[in-house]
N, C-alpha and C positions, 0 to 999 in steps of 0.2 A: 777638493778643494785642489787647487793648481800648486797651492806652497805649501802643501800635505809634502814631508820625509819622508823616504823610504831609503831603510837599512837596507842595504847588501853589500856583501859581499869585505861587509866592516868600513864600509865608504858611506854617507849621506848624500843621496839627493832627492831635489826635490823629481816629484810625481810627473814636470813635461821634460824636465834631461831622465828620465829612467826609461820613461814613453818611446822619449829620442832618439834613445840611446840602443832599444826592441824594435825596435816599427820596421824594419826592414829585415828582420830576423827570418818572417818570412813572406816575403814579397807584396809589397804593395796591401801586406794585412796589419793596418796597425791595431785591428778588432779584435788579433787574439791576444797582442802586451793590454789592453785596457781590460780583456777578460780576464786574463791573471790577474791585476792587483782589484781588480773588482770588490774581490771579497778582500776588505780589508784585514783581517781575521787570519786568515792564509798567504802572506805574502811569499816567498818564497827567497830565499838567502843565497840560496850559492848557487854557481852556477846547474850543475847537475837537477837542484829541485825547480830553478828556472826551467831547462831544456822538458824538461816533464813533466811542468804544470803547463808550458806554449801545446805540446802535445796532446794534452789531455783535452784542452781548451779545442784543439780544433779534430779530434776525433769523435767529443763527442759535441760536436755542432754538426748543425741540419746538409744534409747532401745538396738541399744549393748555397748553403754556405758555403763549402766546403767545391764545388765546383767553382764558385765564386775563384778562390781562393788559387781552385790552376788552370783558371783565363786569367790571372790578374801576371802569371811567368811568358819569357818572351820566347820567341820561337828559339831554339839550336843554331850557332849558322850567320846569323847576320855579318853583312860583309865588312870589310873593315874602316869604311867608311858613314857607315849604320850605327855603330857599337857606341857612338854618343847617343844614344835612343836607348843604353839600357842601366840602368840600377848603376852603378860602381863595383858594387859586389858581382852584378851579373857578367858585369866586362869582361872581372879578374874573372872570373871561372870558367869564361866561353874561352878566353885566353888561355887562361894553365893546359885548358884540353887541343891548340891548336887550332881552334875555330874557328879564328882568326886569321890563319895563311892557308886554307884552304882552298885548292886548287880550282879552278874553276867548271871541272869534271866536277868531282866533291859539292861543292858547292851547291851545283845543279840538284845533283842526287839528294841533299840532303833540304832543301825548298821542295823536291819533288815529293821526298818523303813525309815532311810535314805536310803538305798540303794531305795525301792522305790519309798519313796519321788526324790530321784536325779536323776533315770536310767527317770522318767514320766516328769520333770520339766527343767531337766538338770545344775540346780544347789540345792548348799546343803539348809537344812530346815531351815529360820533361824528366829529368834523370842528372842525378850528383855527378857530374863531369868530373871527379876531382883524383885523380891518379887514371884518368880514361884518356884514350886521344881519340885524334875524330874516328882510325878504325874502325875501334870498340863504339864507337856513337853509331854510324850509320851502319854496323850488323846487329846491335842490338833497336835502334828504330826498325829496322827489313823482321827483325822480328816480333817486336811489341803492337806493329798493324794490322798484325795477324790473332793477335788477342778475343778476347767477344769485351764486354763493355764493364760488365760488375767487375774481369778479371785487372784490365785495366787503369778502371777508377782508386781500387786498391794499391795497385803499383804508382801511380803517381804520385798516390796520398804520404805512398811511403819516401817515395823521390825525393819529393818534398818536404818531410820528414828531414831525411839524412841533410838534405842542403841544409837546412836548417841549423842541426848542429852540426857541421862544417863550418858557419859562419859563428855558430858562438864561439865554437873554441880558436876558432880566429880574432876574438874581439878581443883591446886592452883595454880594462880599464883601468 
C-alpha cells in the first residue's frame, strides 16, 4: 500500500517516498530496498539497521540476481562528455577519484582494462572509489583481472556493499 507510513530515524515517510530515498543505494536495483520493507514486522529504524538489512537482502539473493546487480553498475573511466549517462551518485564518485580528468593514455588504458575484465567476468569492474585516485584504480584493475571468477564475483559484491555504505553515510535525511 503506497500510503503506508514508515517510521525511520524518528521521521515518518510514506512508503513510496521511503523507497525513492533509498532505491539508488544499490545501483539501479530498487528490489533491494523493496525486499527490506516487505517484512512489515521487521522494518529497520536506523541507518545502521537499514545498511545491515540491505546487505543481508543482497547476500541472500540468488547468484543470478547478484549478477544483475553487478551488471547495473557503469564502467569506470567514462569520458567527461559522457558523464551525464551515469546516475548522480556514480558521476560524483567517479569525479572524486579524478576519473573525469584522465589523460588520453589513462583513458585508453582504463578502456582496455574494462574490456578485458568484462570479457572475462561478464560484468563491469566495480570498486568503491572513495579515497582512491585514478592510478590506484588502474593498479587494482590490473591486479583483479587475473582473479578467478568466484573470487572476483565475491570481491565485486563486497565492493558494491562498500559503495552502498558510502552512499548511505552521505545521505541527509
